[in-house]
Phi, psi and omega in degrees: 000139179272162184240121182253125181251132180240139184059039186284132176242183175294330180268327186200167173245144175299322178212144175235130175246131181209136177036059172073007180237140175248146176233132178207154172236139180215148169228168182280150168275350182274080187301333186249010180278165172283175190291319180303312178298318175301316179298312172307319183285323176303305182296326173298322174294316179302312185295319176301313182294320174299318179295321179295336182257007178089040186218171169205173181303344171285347183261005183300132179259307184212145180219131174243118185254128173250129180244144178284340184210120183290354166302333186275358183313304183297317178297318180294314183298328176301315181286314180304315180296327173281341185265329175290130172295138171315122176090005184237013181302132172283170160302149186207147173232142175229121187223156172271134181209151171284110186280172190303322183228142178303337181276355176279130177255338182210142173222154183221141172237123192235149168238140184212150177274155174270140184290123179264130170287000000 
């Protein structure tokens, strides 16, 4: 099986596809925004990446959400709950973590299936 990398830099790829599965990690580009805006921006980017590789948010298998502060949990969940289609929620974990930059409020690691015709 081949491995396809999308948006590859020296350090990371935006998405990696292998054996009908896509793996991706995303943060928001809105450095000074609150967690709700960062979450919405991040999930919009995730949706675009999924579409680029032949998947969508109904194909989510697993998500790990990293919050800089668990006080942001409810605000992040309000955006997440509106974004995930009813009946298509993946397995999910949400943890507090020190993120790569202090302005990051939320980061996500996702695994999704590729849509098979």
